[in-house]
C-alpha positions in Angstrom: 112.0 165.2 135.3 110.7 163.9 138.5 113.8 164.1 140.6 115.4 167.0 142.5 117.2 169.4 140.2 119.5 172.4 140.4 119.2 176.0 139.2 121.9 178.7 139.4 120.7 182.0 140.7 123.4 184.8 140.6 126.1 182.2 140.7 124.6 180.2 143.6 123.4 176.7 143.1 119.8 176.2 144.4 118.6 172.6 144.9 114.9 172.3 144.0 112.6 169.6 145.2 111.3 166.9 142.8 107.9 168.0 141.4 104.9 166.1 142.6 102.5 164.2 140.4 99.9 166.9 140.2 102.6 169.4 139.3 103.7 167.1 136.5 100.2 166.6 135.1 99.7 170.4 135.0 103.1 170.9 133.3 102.3 168.2 130.7 98.9 169.7 130.0 100.3 173.2 129.6 103.1 172.0 127.3 100.7 170.1 125.1 98.4 173.1 124.7 101.2 175.5 124.0 102.9 173.0 121.5 99.6 172.6 119.7 99.2 176.4 119.3 102.7 176.9 117.8 101.7 175.5 114.4 101.9 178.8 112.5 104.3 180.6 114.9 107.7 180.5 113.3 109.4 183.0 115.6 109.3 181.0 118.8 110.4 177.6 120.0 109.1 175.6 122.9 111.8 174.0 125.1 111.3 170.7 127.0 109.9 171.1 130.5 112.5 172.5 132.9 115.2 172.8 130.2 118.1 174.8 131.4 117.9 178.4 130.2 120.6 181.0 130.7 118.9 184.3 131.4 122.2 186.2 132.2 125.7 185.4 133.2 125.7 183.2 136.3 122.0 182.6 136.2 120.5 179.5 134.7 116.9 178.7 135.4 114.6 175.8 134.7 111.2 177.2 134.0 108.4 174.6 133.9 107.6 176.0 130.4 109.9 178.2 128.3 109.3 179.7 124.9 112.4 181.3 123.3 112.8 183.4 120.2 114.2 181.5 117.3 116.4 184.4 116.1 118.1 185.0 119.5 117.3 182.1 121.8 116.1 184.7 124.3 113.4 183.7 126.8 110.2 185.5 126.0 107.6 183.5 127.9 108.3 181.6 131.1 105.7 179.6 133.2 106.3 178.5 136.7 104.1 176.0 138.5 104.3 176.8 142.2 105.1 174.0 144.6 103.6 174.5 148.0 106.7 173.1 149.8 109.1 175.2 147.7 107.1 178.3 146.6 109.4 181.2 147.7 112.0 180.4 145.1 109.4 180.7 142.3 107.3 183.5 143.7 110.0 185.8 145.0 113.6 184.9 143.8 112.9 183.7 140.3 110.2 186.2 139.7 112.6 189.0 140.6 115.1 187.6 138.1 112.5 187.4 135.3 111.7 191.0 136.0 115.4 192.1 136.0 116.1 190.4 132.7 112.8 191.9 131.3 111.0 188.7 130.2 108.1 189.8 128.1 105.6 187.2 129.5 105.4 185.3 132.8 102.7 182.9 133.9 102.6 181.8 137.5 100.4 178.8 137.9 99.4 178.1 141.5 97.9 174.7 142.2 97.2 175.7 145.8 94.5 178.0 144.6 94.0 176.8 141.0 94.8 180.2 139.6 97.2 181.8 137.1 98.9 185.1 137.5 99.7 186.7 134.2 102.5 189.2 134.0 103.7 191.4 131.1 107.1 192.9 131.0 107.5 196.6 130.3 109.7 199.5 130.9 109.0 199.5 134.6 109.3 195.7 135.1 106.7 193.0 135.3 103.1 194.2 135.6 100.3 192.0 136.8 97.7 191.8 134.0 95.3 189.5 135.8 94.7 186.6 138.1 92.6 184.0 136.3 90.6 181.2 137.9 87.8 178.8 137.2 86.2 179.2 133.8 88.4 182.2 132.8 90.5 181.6 129.8 94.3 182.0 129.6 95.2 183.6 126.3 98.4 185.1 124.8 98.3 187.5 121.9 101.7 186.4 120.8 100.2 182.9 120.4 96.9 183.6 118.6 95.6 180.0 118.6 96.4 179.4 122.3 93.5 179.4 124.7 93.2 177.3 127.9 90.4 177.4 130.5 92.1 177.7 133.8 90.0 174.9 135.3 91.1 172.5 132.6 94.8 173.3 133.3 94.4 172.2 136.9 92.3 169.1 136.4 93.4 166.1 138.5 
């Protein structure tokens, strides 16, 4: 999807800018790596990039990457690639929604700084587990064969 798109946040339609070329390359790379790691994982399904996901009544988001549970269809890992010209929606508004609906995992990839913020959901909301950059490796215990060097995610 390289055109503007809409999301619905608390019943209000938000028009989002079309992602840029670098954003799309990062998104494709992330999808390819996650898809390759899902071979033995039967409990989760990877949705297409920016697939519409209803996280609660009146709120439909389009994460850059979404993994849902097969049994319930509930979102359990969302990844947002931050756009410099439209970052507040991802870093404030959508992050707050992910926290309110208790998403177990959230990755915020920021091409402005080539880093990844990793959040885990818990009883007190989202907790920052780390900010990864350079040669550090993004891993997810729920995806045992997934590992991506942050530098490689942001190539190009």
